[in-house]
C-alpha positions as CSV (number, residue, x, y, z in Angstrom):
1,M,-28.8,-42.9,2.1
2,V,-26.4,-40.1,2.9
3,T,-25.2,-38.4,6.1
4,G,-27.5,-35.7,7.3
5,R,-24.8,-33.0,7.6
6,P,-26.1,-30.0,5.5
7,G,-24.0,-29.1,2.4
8,W,-23.3,-25.6,3.6
9,H,-21.7,-27.0,6.8
10,T,-19.0,-28.9,4.9
11,M,-15.6,-27.7,3.7
12,S,-16.3,-28.7,0.2
13,Q,-16.7,-26.1,-2.5
14,K,-20.0,-27.7,-3.5
15,L,-23.3,-27.3,-1.8
16,G,-24.2,-31.0,-1.9
17,E,-27.6,-30.7,-3.5
18,F,-27.6,-34.4,-4.3
19,K,-28.6,-34.9,-0.7
20,N,-32.1,-33.5,-1.4
21,D,-32.9,-36.8,-3.3
22,C,-31.6,-39.1,-0.6
23,Q,-32.6,-40.3,2.9
24,K,-30.5,-38.3,5.4
25,I,-29.0,-40.1,8.3
26,Q,-27.8,-38.0,11.2
27,I,-24.4,-39.1,12.4
28,D,-23.4,-36.5,15.0
29,M,-20.3,-38.2,16.4
30,I,-17.7,-35.7,17.4
31,D,-15.7,-37.2,20.2
32,I,-12.0,-38.2,20.6
33,V,-12.4,-41.7,22.0
34,E,-8.9,-42.7,23.1
35,V,-5.3,-41.7,22.9
36,D,-2.9,-44.7,23.1
37,V,0.7,-43.4,23.5
38,K,2.1,-47.0,23.5
39,K,0.5,-47.8,20.1
40,Q,1.1,-44.2,18.9
41,T,-2.5,-43.9,17.8
42,V,-5.6,-41.8,18.5
43,K,-9.1,-43.2,18.1
44,V,-11.7,-40.6,17.0
45,E,-15.3,-40.3,15.7
46,P,-15.9,-39.0,12.1
47,L,-16.9,-35.4,13.0
48,A,-13.9,-34.8,15.2
49,N,-11.9,-32.1,13.5
50,M,-8.2,-31.1,13.2
51,G,-8.5,-28.2,15.7
52,Q,-10.1,-30.5,18.3
53,I,-7.5,-33.3,17.9
54,T,-4.4,-31.1,17.9
55,A,-5.7,-29.2,21.0
56,I,-5.9,-32.5,22.8
57,L,-2.6,-34.0,21.5
58,G,-0.4,-30.9,21.7
59,P,-0.2,-30.6,25.5
60,M,0.5,-34.4,25.6
61,G,3.6,-33.9,23.4
62,W,2.0,-35.6,20.3
63,T,0.6,-34.7,17.0
64,L,-1.1,-36.4,14.0
65,A,1.4,-37.6,11.5
66,I,-0.5,-35.5,8.9
67,V,-2.3,-32.3,10.0
68,P,-4.3,-30.7,7.1
69,E,-4.5,-26.9,7.2
70,L,-7.9,-25.9,8.5
71,D,-9.3,-26.5,12.0
72,D,-12.8,-27.4,10.8
73,L,-11.7,-30.2,8.5
74,T,-13.2,-33.4,9.9
75,V,-11.6,-36.9,10.1
76,G,-14.5,-38.4,8.1
77,G,-14.2,-35.9,5.3
78,L,-10.4,-36.4,5.1
79,L,-10.5,-40.2,5.2
80,M,-13.5,-40.7,2.9
81,G,-12.4,-37.8,0.7
82,F,-9.1,-36.2,0.4
83,G,-6.5,-35.0,2.9
84,I,-2.9,-33.9,2.4
85,E,-0.2,-31.8,4.1
86,T,3.5,-31.1,4.0
87,S,4.5,-34.3,5.9
88,S,2.8,-36.4,3.1
89,H,6.2,-36.9,1.4
90,K,6.9,-39.2,4.5
91,Y,3.4,-40.6,5.3
92,G,1.3,-40.4,2.1
93,L,-2.2,-38.9,2.1
94,F,-4.4,-38.6,5.2
95,Q,-5.9,-42.0,4.5
96,D,-2.5,-43.6,4.9
97,I,-2.2,-42.7,8.6
98,C,-5.4,-44.5,9.3
99,T,-4.8,-47.9,10.9
100,S,-8.5,-49.0,11.2
101,F,-12.0,-48.0,10.3
102,E,-15.3,-48.8,12.1
103,V,-18.1,-48.8,9.6
104,V,-21.8,-49.4,9.6
105,L,-22.8,-51.3,6.4
106,A,-26.0,-51.1,4.4
107,S,-27.3,-54.1,6.4
108,G,-26.8,-52.3,9.7
109,E,-23.9,-54.5,10.7
110,V,-20.9,-52.8,12.3
111,V,-17.5,-54.0,11.1
112,T,-13.9,-53.1,11.6
113,A,-11.6,-52.8,8.6
114,S,-7.8,-52.7,9.0
115,A,-4.6,-54.1,7.3
116,T,-5.4,-57.5,9.0
117,E,-9.2,-57.6,9.1
118,N,-11.5,-57.0,6.2
119,V,-8.5,-55.8,4.2
120,D,-10.4,-55.4,1.0
121,L,-12.9,-53.0,2.6
122,F,-10.0,-51.2,4.4
123,R,-8.4,-50.4,1.1
124,A,-11.6,-49.5,-0.7
125,L,-13.0,-47.0,1.8
126,P,-10.6,-44.0,1.1
127,W,-12.1,-41.7,-1.5
128,S,-15.4,-43.6,-1.4
129,H,-17.3,-40.6,0.1
130,G,-19.5,-42.7,2.3
131,T,-20.8,-44.9,-0.5
132,L,-19.8,-48.2,1.0
133,G,-21.0,-47.5,4.5
134,F,-21.1,-44.9,7.3
135,L,-17.9,-44.3,9.1
136,T,-18.4,-44.2,12.9
137,C,-14.8,-44.4,14.2
138,A,-11.2,-44.3,13.0
139,E,-7.8,-45.0,14.5
140,L,-5.0,-42.6,13.3
141,K,-1.2,-42.6,13.7
142,I,0.4,-40.0,15.9
143,V,4.0,-38.9,16.2
144,P,6.0,-37.0,18.9
145,A,5.6,-33.2,18.6
146,K,8.0,-30.4,19.4
147,K,7.4,-26.7,20.2
148,Y,8.6,-25.3,16.9
149,V,9.2,-26.0,13.2
150,E,12.6,-24.9,12.0
151,L,11.6,-23.6,8.6
152,T,14.0,-22.7,5.8
153,Y,12.8,-20.7,2.8
154,T,15.0,-21.1,-0.3
155,P,14.1,-18.9,-3.3
156,Y,14.8,-19.8,-6.9
157,H,14.6,-17.8,-10.1
158,S,14.8,-20.7,-12.5
159,K,12.1,-23.3,-13.2
160,Q,14.4,-26.2,-13.5
161,A,16.3,-25.2,-10.3
162,F,13.3,-25.1,-8.1
163,I,11.9,-28.3,-9.6
164,D,15.2,-30.1,-8.9
165,S,15.4,-28.8,-5.3
166,F,11.7,-29.6,-4.6
167,R,12.2,-33.1,-6.0
168,K,15.4,-33.7,-4.0
169,W,13.8,-32.7,-0.7
170,S,10.6,-34.7,-1.6
171,D,12.6,-37.8,-2.0
172,S,14.4,-37.3,1.3
173,E,13.1,-38.6,4.6
174,K,15.1,-36.0,6.6
175,P,12.7,-33.0,6.5
176,D,9.5,-33.3,8.5
177,F,7.8,-30.9,6.1
178,V,8.3,-30.0,2.4
179,E,6.3,-27.6,0.2
180,C,6.8,-25.0,-2.5
181,L,5.0,-21.9,-3.5
182,V,5.3,-21.0,-7.2
183,Y,4.9,-17.3,-8.1
184,S,5.7,-17.3,-11.8
185,D,7.0,-19.6,-14.6
186,T,10.5,-19.1,-13.2
187,E,10.1,-18.0,-9.6
188,A,9.4,-20.2,-6.6
189,V,10.3,-20.6,-2.9
190,V,11.0,-24.2,-1.6
191,M,10.4,-24.7,2.1
192,T,11.8,-27.4,4.3
193,G,10.9,-27.8,7.9
194,Y,12.1,-29.8,10.9
195,L,10.4,-30.3,14.3
196,S,12.6,-28.4,16.8
197,D,12.8,-27.4,20.4
198,G,13.8,-23.9,19.3
199,N,17.1,-23.8,21.2
200,N,19.8,-21.2,20.4
201,K,20.9,-22.0,16.9
202,K,22.5,-20.3,13.9
203,D,21.7,-20.8,10.3
204,Q,24.2,-21.8,7.6
205,K,25.4,-18.2,7.2
206,G,26.1,-17.9,11.0
207,R,23.0,-15.8,11.7
208,Q,21.0,-16.3,14.9
209,I,17.7,-18.0,14.0
210,Q,14.8,-15.9,15.0
211,T,11.3,-17.0,16.2
212,N,8.4,-15.7,14.1
213,P,4.9,-16.3,15.5
214,I,3.3,-16.0,12.0
215,G,-0.2,-16.9,13.4
216,L,-0.6,-13.5,15.2
217,W,-3.5,-11.5,13.7
218,Y,-1.3,-8.5,12.7
219,K,1.3,-10.6,10.8
220,P,1.4,-10.5,7.0
221,W,-0.4,-13.3,5.2
222,F,1.9,-16.2,4.8
223,F,2.1,-16.4,1.0
224,T,3.2,-12.7,0.9
225,H,5.7,-13.3,3.7
226,V,7.2,-16.2,1.6
227,R,7.2,-14.1,-1.6
228,D,9.5,-11.5,0.1
229,F,12.3,-14.1,0.2
230,L,12.5,-13.9,-3.6
231,K,14.2,-10.6,-2.9
232,T,15.9,-11.1,0.4
233,G,17.3,-14.6,-0.2
234,E,17.4,-17.8,1.9
235,T,16.3,-17.5,5.5
236,T,15.5,-19.8,8.4
237,E,13.0,-19.1,11.1
238,F,11.5,-20.9,14.2
239,I,7.7,-21.1,13.7
240,P,5.5,-22.2,16.7
241,L,4.1,-25.6,15.7
242,R,0.5,-24.6,15.7
243,D,1.3,-21.4,13.7
244,Y,3.1,-23.6,11.2
245,Y,0.1,-25.9,10.8
246,H,-2.1,-22.9,10.2
247,R,0.2,-20.8,8.1
248,H,-2.2,-20.5,5.2
249,T,-5.4,-20.4,7.3
250,R,-5.8,-16.6,7.8
251,S,-5.7,-16.0,4.1
252,I,-7.2,-19.4,3.1
253,F,-4.0,-19.8,1.1
254,W,-4.6,-16.6,-1.1
255,E,-8.4,-16.7,-1.6
256,M,-9.0,-14.0,1.0
257,E,-7.3,-11.6,-1.4
258,F,-10.3,-11.9,-3.7
259,L,-12.9,-11.6,-0.9
260,I,-11.1,-8.8,1.0
261,P,-8.6,-7.1,-1.4
262,F,-7.4,-4.8,1.4
263,G,-7.2,-7.6,4.0
264,N,-3.4,-7.8,4.0
265,H,-2.9,-4.0,4.5
266,P,-1.0,-3.4,7.7
267,V,-3.7,-1.1,9.2
268,F,-6.5,-3.6,8.4
269,R,-4.4,-6.5,9.9
270,F,-3.7,-4.5,13.1
271,L,-7.3,-3.3,13.6
272,M,-9.4,-6.1,12.1
273,G,-7.0,-9.0,11.5
274,W,-8.4,-10.9,14.5
275,M,-11.6,-11.4,12.5
276,I,-9.8,-13.3,9.6
277,P,-10.7,-15.7,8.3
278,P,-14.4,-16.1,8.4
279,K,-15.6,-19.6,8.8
280,I,-16.0,-21.4,5.4
281,P,-19.5,-22.8,6.3
282,L,-20.6,-19.3,7.1
283,L,-19.3,-18.0,3.7
284,K,-21.2,-20.8,2.0
285,L,-24.4,-20.3,4.0
286,T,-24.5,-16.5,3.3
287,Q,-23.2,-16.7,-0.2
288,T,-25.6,-15.4,-2.8
289,E,-26.4,-17.4,-6.0
290,T,-24.8,-14.7,-8.1
291,L,-21.5,-14.7,-6.0
292,E,-21.5,-18.5,-6.1
293,K,-21.8,-18.4,-9.9
294,V,-19.0,-15.8,-10.2
295,F,-16.6,-18.0,-8.3
296,R,-17.6,-21.2,-10.0
297,E,-17.4,-19.7,-13.5
298,N,-14.3,-17.5,-13.2
299,F,-12.1,-19.1,-10.6
300,M,-10.1,-22.3,-10.5
301,F,-10.2,-24.1,-7.2
302,Q,-8.7,-27.5,-7.6
303,D,-5.9,-29.8,-6.5
304,M,-4.3,-31.9,-9.2
305,L,-2.3,-34.9,-8.1
306,V,0.3,-35.9,-10.7
307,P,3.4,-38.1,-10.7
308,M,6.5,-36.2,-9.8
309,D,8.0,-37.2,-13.1
310,D,5.3,-35.1,-14.8
311,L,5.7,-32.0,-12.6
312,S,7.5,-29.9,-15.2
313,A,4.9,-30.7,-17.8
314,T,2.1,-29.9,-15.4
315,L,3.6,-26.5,-14.5
316,S,4.0,-25.7,-18.2
317,F,0.4,-26.7,-18.8
318,F,-0.9,-24.4,-16.1
319,H,1.2,-21.5,-17.3
320,D,0.4,-21.9,-21.0
321,N,-3.3,-22.4,-20.5
322,Y,-4.2,-20.4,-17.4
323,E,-1.2,-18.4,-16.1
324,I,-2.6,-18.9,-12.6
325,Y,-0.4,-17.9,-9.6
326,P,0.6,-18.6,-6.9
327,L,0.5,-22.4,-7.2
328,W,0.9,-24.6,-4.1
329,M,3.0,-27.7,-4.4
330,C,3.0,-30.5,-1.9
331,P,4.7,-33.9,-2.4
332,H,3.0,-37.1,-1.3
333,K,3.4,-40.9,-1.7
334,V,0.9,-43.1,-3.6
335,F,1.4,-46.6,-2.3
336,N,1.3,-49.9,-4.1
337,T,-1.1,-51.9,-1.9
338,G,-0.9,-55.0,-4.0
339,K,-4.0,-57.2,-4.4
340,Y,-6.3,-54.7,-2.8
341,Q,-5.6,-51.4,-4.6
342,G,-8.1,-48.6,-4.0
343,F,-9.1,-45.6,-6.1
344,L,-5.5,-44.4,-6.4
345,K,-2.6,-46.3,-7.7
346,P,1.0,-45.6,-8.8
347,S,1.3,-44.6,-12.5
348,K,4.0,-47.2,-13.1
349,P,5.1,-50.5,-11.5
350,V,6.8,-49.9,-8.2
351,E,7.6,-52.1,-5.2
352,S,6.4,-49.8,-2.5
353,F,5.3,-46.3,-3.6
354,E,5.6,-43.6,-6.2
355,M,6.1,-39.9,-5.3
356,F,3.3,-37.7,-6.6
357,V,2.9,-33.9,-6.2
358,D,-0.3,-32.0,-5.4
359,V,-0.5,-28.9,-7.6
360,G,-3.0,-26.6,-6.0
361,A,-4.6,-23.8,-8.0
362,Y,-6.9,-21.4,-6.1
363,A,-7.3,-18.2,-8.1
364,A,-8.7,-16.5,-11.2
365,P,-6.6,-17.4,-14.3
366,K,-5.0,-14.4,-16.0
367,K,-5.8,-15.8,-19.4
368,A,-9.3,-16.1,-20.9
369,F,-11.2,-18.7,-19.0
370,N,-14.4,-20.6,-19.7
371,H,-15.0,-23.2,-16.9
372,L,-17.1,-25.4,-19.2
373,I,-14.1,-25.7,-21.6
374,D,-11.0,-25.1,-19.5
375,M,-11.8,-27.3,-16.5
376,P,-12.4,-30.4,-18.6
377,K,-9.2,-29.5,-20.4
378,A,-7.3,-29.6,-17.1
379,E,-9.0,-32.9,-16.1
380,K,-8.0,-34.5,-19.4
381,F,-4.4,-33.4,-18.9
382,V,-4.4,-35.1,-15.5
383,R,-6.0,-38.3,-16.8
384,D,-3.5,-38.4,-19.7
385,H,-0.7,-38.2,-17.1
386,H,-2.1,-40.9,-14.9
387,G,-3.0,-38.4,-12.2
388,Y,-6.0,-37.6,-10.0
389,Q,-7.9,-34.6,-8.9
390,A,-9.4,-33.8,-5.5
391,L,-13.1,-34.2,-5.4
392,Y,-14.1,-31.4,-3.0
393,A,-14.4,-29.1,-6.0
394,H,-16.6,-29.2,-9.0
395,T,-16.1,-32.2,-11.3
396,Y,-16.7,-31.8,-15.0
397,M,-15.9,-35.3,-16.2
398,T,-18.4,-37.7,-17.7
399,Y,-19.1,-40.9,-15.9
400,E,-16.8,-42.8,-18.2
401,E,-14.0,-40.3,-17.8
402,F,-14.3,-40.4,-14.1
403,R,-13.9,-44.2,-14.1
404,E,-10.9,-43.8,-16.3
405,M,-9.2,-41.5,-13.8
406,F,-10.0,-43.5,-10.7
407,D,-9.6,-47.3,-10.4
408,H,-13.0,-48.7,-9.5
409,T,-12.1,-52.4,-9.6
410,L,-12.0,-52.9,-5.8
411,Y,-14.7,-50.4,-5.2
412,D,-17.2,-52.1,-7.5
413,Q,-16.4,-55.4,-5.8
414,M,-17.1,-53.9,-2.3
415,R,-20.3,-52.3,-3.6
416,K,-21.6,-55.7,-4.6
417,K,-20.2,-57.6,-1.7
418,Y,-21.8,-55.4,1.0
419,D,-25.0,-54.6,-0.9
420,A,-24.0,-50.9,-1.0
421,E,-25.5,-50.6,-4.5
422,K,-29.0,-50.8,-3.0
423,A,-28.4,-48.3,-0.2
424,F,-25.9,-45.7,-1.3
425,P,-25.3,-43.5,-4.4
426,E,-22.0,-44.0,-6.3
427,V,-19.1,-41.6,-5.7
428,Y,-19.7,-40.0,-9.1
429,D,-23.3,-39.1,-8.1
430,K,-22.0,-37.4,-4.9
431,V,-19.0,-35.5,-6.4
432,Y,-21.0,-34.4,-9.4
433,G,-24.1,-33.5,-7.4
434,D,-24.7,-29.9,-8.0
435,K,-27.8,-29.4,-10.1
436,K,-26.7,-26.0,-11.3
437,N,-24.3,-27.7,-13.7
438,A,-26.7,-30.3,-14.8
439,S,-27.2,-28.8,-18.3
440,F,-23.5,-29.3,-19.1
441,N,-23.9,-32.3,-21.4
442,R,-20.3,-33.6,-20.9
443,N,-21.7,-35.0,-17.7
444,T,-24.6,-36.9,-19.2
445,S,-23.4,-40.4,-19.9
446,T,-25.9,-42.6,-21.6
447,K,-24.6,-45.6,-19.7
448,H,-24.9,-43.8,-16.4
449,K,-28.4,-42.5,-17.2
450,I,-29.6,-46.0,-17.9
451,A,-28.0,-47.3,-14.7
452,K,-29.7,-44.6,-12.7
453,K,-33.2,-45.3,-14.2
454,Q,-32.8,-49.0,-13.4
């Protein structure tokens, strides 16, 4: 069984063709059930999305502890899959702000899983992609919101300098938001943000801090706005909170540059900028097979989650093998959850958590690129450095390699305990579900073939 949501309607890069061989169950649950200010939680159904939730919470003076970039990202996809944002250095991944799940098991039983009830299931559900049960409700942490984000852009022209700065701020609980855009092997801009009321304030150089509503249709795409600070130097701005949350939305980070090369031209922005971006499901639905093949074979769309200790080596790997820029860097905690450790775990013994960094690559490499060779090379690098990759994009690993990257110990126990093996496919079957790549023999594991036949 799988959810009945069509593949083109999801935010994943893949079309979800695995669903054609499964029984589709319609779960059209889109409501916000309850906002509990005393508990600082919001209870939502799985298809409630980020735009919907922030629109309700904002006027109440609250926001989710982590707000991933795009409005159409759903709670179910972010919890059962992958969700991150620039407050993740404080709160972890999106799954870590979930205080409880309501799940329908293979038997039809409805159970609640939390840190105190069905704890094993609670820890196993994130990254399980709906293969342990159907999510029907989730309770998420909320935090007080303010009108603006006081955002400081600090440019660097030395690799070690921007890594040291990025690491320093990632390890600090003071900024509400931390991210970095890397423009070359030596140039990057580190950004630190603080929730603010936007009162009259001066920066460290005594200049009045200006308000910049970057979400307006005629404004430059955010990654180009940030790049300018490499020339102009450190600057601080007040960004309206919703504009900050969606700073990369209009250009879909920098992917719109490949779809509409003239999209950031001032004339186009002024006349047609209100049309940007088109909805990702619309792009997927209308995308031709040829265009899909071009992007799949010539572009790298992937988030690699590696230990902060390995950040320098990771950047060198991307530069030496792909020379792909910009790169997005976002720090996040990976928690040690003790007896019940889910798919992700720290790379070394830690008492509470280890700081990881998401390195996002969303462009065409400048160096020669063969996706059947170079994507597995990137996956191997991540495995060798005890990291993880996001599963919304194409996965090239074999079944054994996939289980080497992700800890299946608790997941396998839950599959057996709740009879999920008889009702749901495995995670691997879902994330490597596109038949267009089926001829790629790296993904034909003898062990997995036998298991599927049985």
